[in-house]
C-alpha positions as CSV (number, residue, x, y, z in Angstrom):
1,M,-17.0,6.8,14.1
2,D,-14.7,7.2,17.0
3,T,-15.1,3.5,18.1
4,H,-12.5,1.9,20.4
5,T,-10.4,-0.7,18.8
6,P,-9.6,-3.7,20.8
7,H,-6.4,-2.4,22.2
8,G,-7.6,1.2,23.6
9,D,-6.8,3.4,20.6
10,T,-9.8,5.0,18.9
11,A,-10.4,4.5,15.1
12,D,-10.7,8.3,14.6
13,E,-7.1,8.9,16.6
14,L,-5.6,6.3,14.2
15,L,-7.2,7.9,11.1
16,A,-5.9,11.0,12.1
17,I,-2.3,9.9,12.6
18,F,-2.3,7.8,9.4
19,D,-3.8,10.9,7.4
20,R,-1.1,13.3,8.9
21,Q,1.9,11.0,8.5
22,L,1.4,9.2,5.4
23,R,-0.6,11.5,3.3
24,K,-0.4,15.0,4.2
25,N,3.2,14.8,5.2
26,A,4.1,11.9,2.9
27,L,7.8,11.2,1.8
28,P,8.6,9.8,-1.8
29,D,7.8,6.2,-2.0
30,G,10.9,5.3,-4.0
31,P,14.4,7.0,-5.0
32,L,13.0,8.3,-8.4
33,A,9.9,9.9,-7.0
34,T,9.1,13.4,-5.8
35,V,6.6,14.6,-3.4
36,E,5.2,17.9,-4.4
37,R,2.9,20.2,-2.1
38,A,0.4,22.5,-3.8
39,A,-2.2,24.6,-2.4
40,R,-4.7,22.1,-2.0
41,V,-3.1,18.7,-2.8
42,V,-0.2,16.6,-2.2
43,R,1.1,14.5,-5.1
44,Q,3.8,12.2,-6.0
45,V,5.4,12.3,-9.4
46,G,8.4,10.5,-11.2
47,P,9.6,8.9,-14.4
48,G,9.1,5.5,-15.7
49,P,7.7,2.8,-13.2
50,V,7.1,5.4,-10.4
51,W,3.7,5.6,-8.8
52,N,2.1,9.0,-10.0
53,G,-1.0,10.2,-8.2
54,I,-2.6,12.3,-5.6
55,L,-2.1,11.3,-2.0
56,W,-4.0,13.9,0.1
57,S,-6.4,16.7,-0.7
58,D,-7.9,19.5,1.1
59,L,-11.0,20.5,-1.2
60,T,-14.6,21.8,-1.2
61,A,-17.4,22.0,-3.5
62,D,-16.4,25.3,-4.9
63,T,-12.6,24.4,-5.3
64,A,-12.7,20.6,-6.4
65,D,-13.5,20.8,-10.0
66,A,-11.1,23.4,-10.7
67,E,-8.3,21.5,-8.9
68,I,-9.2,17.9,-10.4
69,A,-8.7,19.7,-13.9
70,A,-5.7,21.2,-12.9
71,Q,-4.1,17.9,-11.7
72,A,-5.3,16.0,-14.9
73,R,-3.7,18.7,-17.0
74,H,-0.5,18.4,-14.9
75,F,-0.2,14.7,-15.4
76,A,-1.2,14.7,-18.9
77,S,1.7,17.2,-19.6
78,L,3.9,14.8,-18.0
79,G,2.7,11.9,-20.3
80,Q,1.9,10.0,-17.0
81,E,-1.1,7.7,-16.0
82,C,-2.4,9.1,-12.6
83,E,-4.2,7.8,-9.7
84,W,-6.3,10.1,-7.6
85,K,-6.3,7.8,-4.2
86,L,-9.7,8.9,-2.8
87,Y,-10.6,8.1,0.7
88,A,-14.1,7.7,2.2
89,H,-13.7,10.5,4.4
90,D,-12.1,13.0,2.1
91,R,-14.3,16.0,1.0
92,P,-16.5,17.2,-0.8
93,A,-18.6,14.0,-0.4
94,D,-19.1,13.8,-4.1
95,L,-15.4,13.7,-5.0
96,G,-15.7,10.4,-6.6
97,Q,-18.5,11.6,-8.8
98,R,-16.5,14.5,-9.7
99,L,-13.5,12.6,-10.6
100,R,-15.4,10.3,-13.0
101,A,-16.9,13.4,-14.6
102,A,-13.3,14.5,-15.1
103,G,-12.4,11.2,-16.9
104,F,-11.0,9.1,-14.0
105,E,-12.1,5.6,-13.7
106,A,-12.9,3.8,-10.2
107,E,-11.0,0.5,-9.4
108,P,-12.1,-1.8,-6.9
109,E,-12.3,-0.4,-3.4
110,E,-10.1,-1.7,-0.5
111,T,-10.4,-1.3,3.2
112,V,-7.3,0.7,5.1
113,M,-6.6,-1.2,8.2
114,V,-4.1,-0.6,11.0
115,A,-2.7,-2.7,13.6
116,R,-0.2,-2.2,16.6
117,V,2.9,-4.2,16.0
118,A,3.0,-5.1,19.8
119,D,-0.4,-6.6,19.4
120,L,0.3,-8.9,16.6
121,P,1.5,-12.4,16.6
122,L,5.2,-12.5,15.6
123,D,5.9,-16.2,15.5
124,V,3.6,-17.6,13.1
125,A,5.2,-20.8,11.2
126,P,4.5,-21.3,7.7
127,A,2.8,-24.3,6.0
128,D,4.7,-27.9,6.2
129,G,7.2,-27.9,3.1
130,V,7.3,-23.9,2.9
131,T,10.2,-21.8,3.6
132,L,10.2,-18.0,4.0
133,C,13.4,-16.6,2.3
134,P,14.2,-13.0,2.4
135,V,14.6,-11.0,-1.0
136,T,17.9,-9.4,-1.3
137,D,18.8,-9.4,-5.1
138,E,17.4,-9.5,-8.6
139,A,16.8,-13.0,-8.7
140,G,14.7,-12.7,-5.7
141,V,12.6,-10.0,-7.3
142,D,12.1,-12.2,-10.3
143,L,10.7,-14.8,-8.1
144,M,8.3,-12.3,-6.5
145,A,7.3,-10.9,-10.2
146,H,6.6,-14.3,-11.0
147,V,4.0,-14.6,-8.2
148,H,2.6,-11.4,-8.7
149,D,1.8,-12.4,-12.2
150,R,0.1,-15.5,-11.2
151,A,-1.6,-14.4,-8.0
152,F,-3.0,-11.2,-9.3
153,G,-3.6,-12.0,-13.0
154,N,-1.7,-8.9,-14.2
155,D,1.8,-7.8,-15.7
156,G,4.3,-7.6,-12.8
157,S,6.9,-5.8,-14.8
158,G,6.3,-2.5,-13.4
159,F,6.4,-3.9,-9.9
160,R,9.6,-5.5,-10.7
161,A,11.3,-2.3,-12.0
162,R,10.1,-0.3,-8.9
163,L,11.2,-3.0,-6.4
164,L,14.4,-3.2,-8.3
165,A,15.2,0.4,-8.1
166,Q,14.1,0.7,-4.4
167,F,16.6,-2.1,-3.4
168,A,19.3,-0.4,-5.5
169,E,18.7,3.2,-4.4
170,A,17.0,3.2,-1.0
171,P,17.5,-0.5,0.3
172,E,16.6,0.7,4.1
173,T,13.1,1.7,3.0
174,V,12.0,-1.8,2.0
175,T,12.2,-5.6,2.8
176,A,10.7,-8.3,0.9
177,V,10.1,-12.2,1.3
178,V,9.2,-15.2,-0.9
179,A,7.6,-18.2,0.2
180,M,9.2,-21.1,-1.4
181,A,7.9,-24.8,-1.6
182,G,11.1,-26.6,-2.7
183,D,12.2,-24.8,-5.8
184,T,8.8,-23.3,-6.6
185,P,7.8,-19.5,-5.4
186,V,4.3,-19.8,-3.9
187,S,3.6,-16.5,-2.2
188,A,5.7,-13.2,-1.8
189,A,5.1,-9.9,-0.1
190,R,7.0,-6.7,0.7
191,M,7.1,-4.1,3.6
192,D,7.8,-0.4,3.0
193,F,9.2,1.6,5.8
194,H,8.3,5.5,6.1
195,P,11.4,6.8,8.0
196,G,10.1,9.7,10.7
197,T,6.6,8.0,10.9
198,D,5.1,5.5,13.3
199,F,4.1,3.3,10.2
200,A,5.4,0.5,8.1
201,S,3.3,-0.6,5.2
202,L,2.3,-3.9,4.1
203,W,2.1,-4.9,0.2
204,G,1.5,-7.7,-1.9
205,G,0.9,-11.0,0.3
206,G,0.0,-12.8,-3.1
207,T,-0.6,-16.7,-3.0
208,L,-0.8,-19.0,-5.8
209,P,-4.5,-20.3,-5.9
210,E,-3.3,-23.9,-5.1
211,W,-1.7,-22.7,-2.0
212,R,-4.2,-20.4,-0.3
213,G,-6.0,-21.5,2.7
214,K,-2.7,-23.1,4.3
215,G,-1.5,-20.3,6.6
216,I,1.1,-18.8,4.5
217,Y,-0.4,-15.2,4.5
218,R,-0.5,-15.1,8.3
219,A,3.2,-16.3,8.2
220,L,4.1,-13.5,6.0
221,I,2.4,-11.2,8.3
222,A,4.2,-12.5,11.2
223,Y,7.4,-12.4,9.3
224,R,7.1,-8.7,8.3
225,A,5.8,-7.6,12.0
226,R,8.9,-8.9,13.5
227,I,11.4,-6.9,11.5
228,A,8.7,-3.8,12.0
229,A,9.3,-4.3,15.7
230,E,13.0,-4.9,15.5
231,R,13.0,-1.3,13.8
232,G,10.7,0.3,16.2
233,Y,7.8,1.0,14.1
234,R,4.4,1.2,16.0
235,Y,1.9,0.3,13.7
236,L,1.3,-1.8,10.5
237,Q,-0.9,-0.4,7.8
238,V,-2.3,-2.4,4.8
239,D,-4.8,-1.5,2.1
240,A,-7.0,-4.7,2.3
241,S,-8.8,-6.4,-0.5
242,D,-12.1,-8.5,0.3
243,Q,-10.1,-11.6,0.5
244,S,-7.5,-10.6,2.9
245,R,-9.7,-8.1,5.1
246,P,-11.0,-11.2,7.3
247,I,-7.7,-12.8,7.8
248,L,-6.2,-9.3,9.0
249,R,-9.1,-8.7,11.3
250,R,-8.8,-11.7,13.2
251,L,-4.9,-11.1,13.6
252,G,-5.8,-7.7,15.2
253,F,-6.2,-5.2,12.3
254,T,-8.6,-2.2,12.6
255,P,-10.7,-1.2,9.7
256,L,-10.2,2.7,9.6
257,T,-11.6,3.8,6.2
258,V,-12.2,2.7,2.7
259,T,-10.0,3.9,-0.3
260,T,-10.8,3.9,-3.8
261,P,-8.3,4.3,-6.8
262,Y,-9.5,6.6,-9.3
263,V,-7.3,6.5,-12.4
264,R,-6.9,8.7,-15.4
265,K,-4.6,7.7,-18.5
266,P,-2.9,10.5,-20.3
């Protein structure tokens, strides 16, 4: 690939930094999580609401099947659903097919996009009548979970539990915001900080259907970018859906690769 981004970095350089800092040398993403490094994979494990899965792998056609089977057995022994987060440049090239053969099911792919914080607009105002409110307590998390349920159409209880644990045990690693129209939450998002790296990660950004197209998503990006700039982070990273990718591209985010979650239930 190695094409230049609009601001001078090459996509290959950014991808290499991303792989090294957020995958191979990943830190736990919450207070109850543990990152384990085996010979060929980096995985996160933990109880209850913790995300369990494979963050990085170094496999070949000769080693892939045995390693996939070993990881499937490991997470099954824990009684945990696991997600193998596969990236388009991971090897071997048929790793996705091998995961499916081992009982993993592919979920919709997303585009990994990165922007330099210094290049992002930081003062985008929300739509008229909408106020951006920092989330600092359980009531705010409940509002976020309500938006999560309606915007994404799935159960937000696991998201709620993870976020509450993060606020309680490691508040310095997360910031969150909810967009309110009067007393009604209409959009919500969070940002995870990765200490010791150049990256903060954007998550959520779900907006109720009737409030889409009013610039709220862009305002939430700017809100979080300001905080990232204040804390000295160089890059923002997001796993973008088809819906958010064009907006992020216009704001200055660069596509690096595609990621597909492969999920295996115990």
